[in-house]
N, C-alpha and C positions, 0 to 999 in steps of 0.2 A: 660222654656216658655212654659206656662199652654195650652192645647189644649181647642178649644172652640168645644166642642162635645154634638150633640146633645142626646134625648131618646125616642126611639120608645116604641110603645106600642106594642104586642104580638099580629101579628094578624091572628086566623085563619079560614081559608077557608073550609067550609064541604065539605069533599068528595077527597081534593085534597090530603090530603097525602095515597088513593087508587090509583092514579095516576102511572098506569103500567110505568117503566123504562127499557129500553130496553139494550141488553147485547154488549158490548162495544168488541172492537179487537183492540189489541196495533200495531201500525204500524212508519216504520219510512219510510221516504217520501225522494225523493232527491231533492235536490236543487240545486241550481248554484254555482258553485265551483270556488274558487280563493282561490291559496295557501297564507296558514298564515305565515307572518314573519320568516323565520329562526331562524334570530340570534337578537333579538331585540337591545343590545347593539351596534354591529355595526348601526344599522339601525338609532340610535338615534346618534351616534358620526357624520357618514354624514349628519344625518338633521340639526344639531347645528353649520355644517362647512358651511351650505348655507349662512347664515349671514356675509359677512367682517364688516360691523358696529359692530354686536354683538364680534366678536374677536377684535377689536380696543379699548374695553371700556375700561376706566382707572380703576385700582385694587379699590376695598371696594365700587363701583358702587352699586348702588341698584337695582336691577333686579324684577321688577314687573311678577311675571307667574302667568297667567287668567286661570284660570279653572271652568269650567263648572260644571251644575249639571247633566248631564246625566251619566250613568253606562254604561260609553265608558268602554270595554274590556281592562282589565290590566292597569285603570285610577292609580292605586296608581304606577307601575312601573312607569307607563310613566310620573308622576308628579317626582316624587323621580329620576329618571334618572334624567331629566333636570335639577332639582335641582342640584343635585351631580356634572353636569357638569358644570354650571354655577358655583357652590362654587371652581371646580378645577380651575376654572381660575380667583381666587380670587378676585369673585364679589361677592355681596351681597343679596340674592334670599331672596325675600317672597312670599308668595302666597297670590292672591286675588280672592275670590268670582267672578266671568263674569257669574248670572244665573238671569241678569233681576229682574225682582220680586219675583222669587223662593224663598223657603225658606220661605213663608209668609208674603216675604218683608223687612224683619228686619236683620240687622245687622247677628243676635245672631241664628236667624234660620238657615239661610245661613252658616255659619258657622260650625253650628250640621248637616245640610245637606249634607258638603263634609266629615264629620267624618262619616258619615254612609256611605259614597262611598269609605271608607278608606284614605283620605286625611286629616289628621290630623294635629298639629304640632309636635305632637310627634312623628307621623312614618314618616313623611315628613324631619323633622330634618330643620324646615324650621319655621318662625313667617306664623299665618294666620291674615293678616289684613284684617279684616272686616267692611267694613262701606256704611253704603244705599247715603252719601254724593257726589254728583257729582261736575263737573265744566262745564258750557255749552260753549258748541267751537263756537256758534252762530246758524243762521237758513242756513236750506238747502232753504228754500222756506217760504213765512209769515207764521210763529204760528208754524212751525216746525222746533226744535231744534233740536242740535245734543250734547248727554250727554256722560262724559266720569267719571268714577268712581277716584276719585281726588289721592286716593295713587298711582293708576296707572298712572295717568300725573303727578304726583310729583316727581314721581321714576325718576331714570338715562334711562329705557330702560323699555321695553316692551316685552314679549314672551307669545303670546298666544298658547294651545293647546283645539282644535277643531276637530271634527268628522265632516266629509263631509257626508250629506246622504240627503235623499228627506225629502222635510218639509210634515206634517200629514194632511196640509190643503189646499195648492195649486200646483200648476205647472208652474216650470221657469223653465229659466237655470241657475239662483243661486236663493237656497232655502237654507238649511241650514249646514252653515258651517266654515268658515273662516269670510267672511264676517259679518253675524246675531249675530257671535260673538263678535266682533267689534263695529259692531249696537247697537245690543241690551242686548248680556250678556255683557258687559263693561260700556252699559249705566243703567245701573241698573234698579228700578223701573221705572223710569222718561225715562228712552231713550225706556223701552220698552212698557209704555202707547206712545211714541211717534208713534212708528211703527203701534201698534194693532190698535189704535183708529179708524188709516182708511180701515182698514180691509184687502181687498185681494191687494189695490193701495197701503197700508201703506207697506206691505212687498216684494210685485214684485217689484214698482217705488221707496217708500222712503228709504228704509233699506238698497239698495246699495250706494244710494247717501250721504245716513247719514255714512254709511261706510267709500266712498273716501275722506267726511271729514274730519272726525276721522284721517285717516293716514296720513292726508295732514298736521294735527296740530300736534299730538301726534307722541311720539319718540317708537312707535311699529317698532322693531325691525324683530320679527322672529314669524313665525305662524307654528306652529306641527298641520298639517295634517294627519288623522288619518282615513282611510277607514277599516269596518270590511265586512267580508265575511258573507257568509247566516247561518255559524254555531257561527259567533260573535266571530270570532278569528280576531286579529290583522292582516290584510293583507295591507295595507299601510302606512311607516311611515315617511313622508317626508317634511323636512323642506322647509318653504317656504318666501322667501323676501318678503316685504310690497307690490313691484311693481307688482307683480305677484297671489294675492290674489285671481281677478277676475279670469283670466283664470284658476288658479288651481280649485276653488271652480265650474267652468263650466266642466274642464276633471276629475274630480274625483267624482262629481256627476251622470254623463252619467256612472261612471264605479261602482258607487254604486249600481244605480237602474238597471245595468243589473245584480247584482248579490244580489238583496235584496231577500231575504224569501220570501215567500207568501202562504195561506193558496191553497191548490192545487182543487179548486172546485168552481164551477160558481155557487151556487146555494147550502145554507143548510138551513132547517126546526129550528135546532136549534145548537146555536155555545155555549160550556160553558168553559167562562175564568179562571182561576183558579186565576190567581193574576194581577192585575191590576195597574200602579204606575207611576210618574214623573221619576222613573229610567227605566223604561218601553218606554214611549213615553210621548211626553210633553202634549198630550192629555191622559195619561193614560191609554188606549188601541186606537194601531196606526189606524186609521179612513182608510188609505187605505187597510189595510189587514182584516177590518170586514166590509165593504164597507158602512159606514155611513157616513152623510153629513161632510164637511169639513167648509166650511163658510155656514151661511143660505140662505138658496136659492138656494147651488151648489145641481148638481141630485147626488144621488145616485151612488155610484160606483160599480163594482163588486170586492167579490160576493156578491150576495142576498143571505141576511139572514133575516129570518122570525123573529129571537128573539134571544135576548143575555141573558144569566145569566152569569153574575160578581161576583165572590164568597169572595174576599179577594183582600187587598191593602196591597203593597208591605211596611216590615219595612222601608225601606229605604225614603219613601214618606212621616212619619211622620202624619200620618193622610191626608194627602192632595189626596183625594181622585177624582180630577177633572178627566172625565173620566165617573162616576157612570152615567151620564144621558145619554149615548150611550149605556145603558144596558136596559132590563125590567125588569131585579128582580135582588134584591141581599138579603143575609139574615142579619138578625137584628144584629149579631154582627158585621159586618162590616158596617150598617149605623150607629150605637152609639160610634164607633169608629171614624168618619169622623172630620176631623178639619175644621170646616166650613170657619174659619175666613181665614184659607187658600185655602178652596177652590174659595170662593167669590172672596177674592182680586189675585188671579188667574184668573178669568175669568173675571171681573170687567176689570184689565190691559190686557189681551187678548180682551178686547170688545165682546166676546161671552159667552155666561151662558149658551147654551144648556149644556153645560157637567158638569155643576153645580146641574144641575136636577136632584132632588132626586127619582128614580123609586120605583117601588112595592116594600114593603121590606117585605121577610115572617120570618117565625121562625127560621127555619133551612137553610144549605147549600142544603141538602136532598131537604125540598119544595121549594126550589128558582128554585131548578133543574126541579121540580116537575110542578111549575108553568111555568117555560119557553114550556115543552112540552103538557102542554093545550093548549096553544095557539098560539102553532107553525104551525097551519094549516096542520097538517096530524094526524088525529084520529086512523088510522093504526100502531100502536106502530112495528110493523113489517117491514114497509116501511118508517120510519121515518130518513130521514137524518141528523144526530147529530153527535157533534164533538165534541173534549174536549182535551182543549190545555194550557198548563202551564201560556203561556201569548202571545200576537201579537209577541215580540222578541224571542221567542222561537218555531218554528213551523216544528222541522225533527219530533219528535217523539208527534203520536197523538194518541187517542182512539178515535175509529169510529165505527158507526152501521153498518151493514151489507151489507144496497144497498153502501156506501160509500165505503168500503171492495173491492166488485164487482167490482166499480166504478175503484179502484186503481190497481186492480191485472189486469184488462181489457186492461190497459194502460201499464201495466208492471213497475208501479210506483213504488211499495213498498215491503219492508219486514216487514214478520209480528214476533213480540218479544215477542207479548201478545196473547192467543188466546182467543175466544170470553168467556166475562164472566161478572155476573152484576155488576155492580159499584158497592165499598165497602163503606160505612158509620161507623162513631163512634158511640158510643149509645146516643151523642147527634145531630146524623145527620150530623159532620163535613165529607166531601168526605177525603177518603183518597186513593188518586191515587198514580199509581205508575211513572207517568211524570217526 
């Protein structure tokens, strides 16, 4: 499937290349600690034993294993572990992409996105059955339908794998997790539209109701709920029968929020994000990390960041650079690689177009950083509070300027792994950081 990419002119701003860039120190900051899973095989054995109906399925029953588009830690191992255990019981598992409208809203795009995450027919030893066809299970209220992937509904049983975490857009007792995977992920593009078109109400009120109706009418037998710690290691792998989806989403969401990584600053003049992407966050850059708005009209969240420069889109995103709208500058190479069709489809489905807007495009990564420094509201270079991160999901190793280093050291909140030095760039202006 070809990408729908733009071509931007090379815009040179007089004097911008002379903008000083401060020196940065490499630091490791402490994040909340939650012990990783010690034995994944044992955890998976226990998880699959949580469903008695699953154990009672007759041999050769076709079981749909629903897998989403997020970059969950050890996702290939999780999926292969479930596949192998189902096959070991004499069942016939297959994989269903459960990612709403992601992958450009096409069957081929969703298959390719799973493959980028290491989940392919060859790697998993099970077919990937990808289609955007759904079955309407009826209304939860007038004009609000409940959809489910046809292949999943036609199977003998459904097992889904979902990470429980905070949603990037809203606060509620149920956010991203098992229920959202049922209502939006398995609902494909139609299900995603049904929820997102109503904005906040769609996610906070309608999504749980759609999930409840799906669970009542489809043969979902087990959810594999996972929680990651602040180092993005698997910390919880739990088998959940459908009757416990709601309680488990609430309980594990609280655990996830308590151990989520965050930037250790209340205010930054400039944040440089090396990578944004759909495998990082549904919004490319997690709004709750960078302090940008979720739904239009929401107040800005802490931290307060004057300027954001985003440098690259992850390969797994396949050009879907949704989230660039929350940056102030991007380099031309990144802009020219954006798949506008995937971005716009994603924005239209989520009923939020602000993240698809294209920020100022400058010729190189160096100039994009210099642009951020020019508008960051701190003209005294030695006082600039600037930070470089790999992505909004990688917040343990940072590059920070002197004022931020002093703040961290005063709190005893970091260790230094690289002394203060200039940022390094290739001859074509590409950042060569050590994060």
